[in-house]
N, C-alpha and C positions, 0 to 999 in steps of 0.2 A: 731363069735359074733361081733357086732358093736364096742365094747370097747376093743377088744383084742389088746394088744400092747400099750394101754394107760398107762402112768405113774400113779402111785398111787396118786400123788398129784392132778392130773387132776380129777380123780374120786372123791376124797374127796372134792375138790373145788365145783364140780357140786352138790354133795350131800349136802354140807353146804348151797349152794344157795337155793336148794329146801327146806331145813329145815328152813331157814330164811323166806321163803314165807309162809310156814305153821305156823310157830311161829307167824308171823305177823297177820295171819288170826285169830288165837286163842287170841292173845293180843287185837286185835280190838274188838272181841266179848266180852271179859271180861271187857274192859274199856268202851265200849258202854253200857253194863249192868249197870255200875256205873255212867253213864251220864257224863263221863269225868270231874269229880269233881275237879281235879287238872290239871293244865296246863302240868305237867310233864307226864301225861298219853298219851299225843300226841307224845312224843319222840319215843317210840318203835313202835307206830302205823305208823309213817312216816318213821322211819329209817329201819325197818325190810324189807319192800318190796324193798327199794333202795339197801340195802345190798344183798338181794336175787338176784335181777336182775343183779347187778354188778358182783357178784360171778359167776352166770351162764354165763355171757358174758366173764368173765376171763377164764372160762373153755374152751372156743372156740377161744378166741383171747388173747394170752399171751403178752400184750403190757407193756412195762416198766412203762408208765404213769398210767396204770390201777392198776398195782401192788402197786405203791406208794399211789394212792388214797385208795385202799383197806387196806393198812397198817394203814393209819390214821383212816379210818372208823371202821375197825375191832378193833383197840386199843380203840377207843372211845366206841364201842359197848361193849367191855369187861368191861370197867369202868362203863358204864351206867347200865349194868346188876347188878353189885355190888350195885350201888346206888338204883336200883329198888328193890333189895333184902332188903335193909335197910328200904325203904319206905313201902314195903309190910309187913315186920316184925313189924314195928311200927303200921301199919294199923290193924294187928291182935290184938295188945295190946289195941287199941282204942275201940274195941268191948266190949260189956257188959261181965263182968267176966274176961277180959284181956286175958292172955296167957294160956288159957285152951285148951285142945285137940279139943273140938268142934269148937272153933273159928279158929283153924288151918284148920279144915275141910271145913268150910263154908265161911271163910274170904278170903282175898286176897291170891292167891297161892304164897307162899314164894319161891317155887323152880323154878317157871317159869322164873323169871329174871336171875336166875343162869344158866338156859339153854341158855339164850342169851350170857352170859359170856362164857359158855363152847363152844358154836358154834363159837363164835368170836375167841377164842383161837385155836380151831380146824382149822379154816380158816387161821389163822396166821401160824400155824405149816405147813399146806399144802403149803402155799405160800413161806415160807422161810427156811424150813428144808433142810439141805444138808447132804448127807451121807458121 
């Protein structure tokens, strides 16, 4: 197999990069559907592909400068995901009837920003975990 002998960190970094590209596509569709009502909607739309491409590049070119850039961007991504969760949770509450189950089903997806946080943390673990 092509990846036989690859360290687990490299595989996870590549997986995380692909996941960020897919999350970015989904975020773009959701925020486009809402007509980008708030400027903060552009943050994950712009940042997810950048993180995805940088992580894919880091999977093949393990440069110290790239690791430093990814450290900063992934940490910011983890914080931005938490901020997105708060905004999405508040968005559910702004709908008619507030925090009812139906509004969680049809309103802003409260778990999607937490996926950004989780993938950012996974990327950080893969970059800096030492046995």
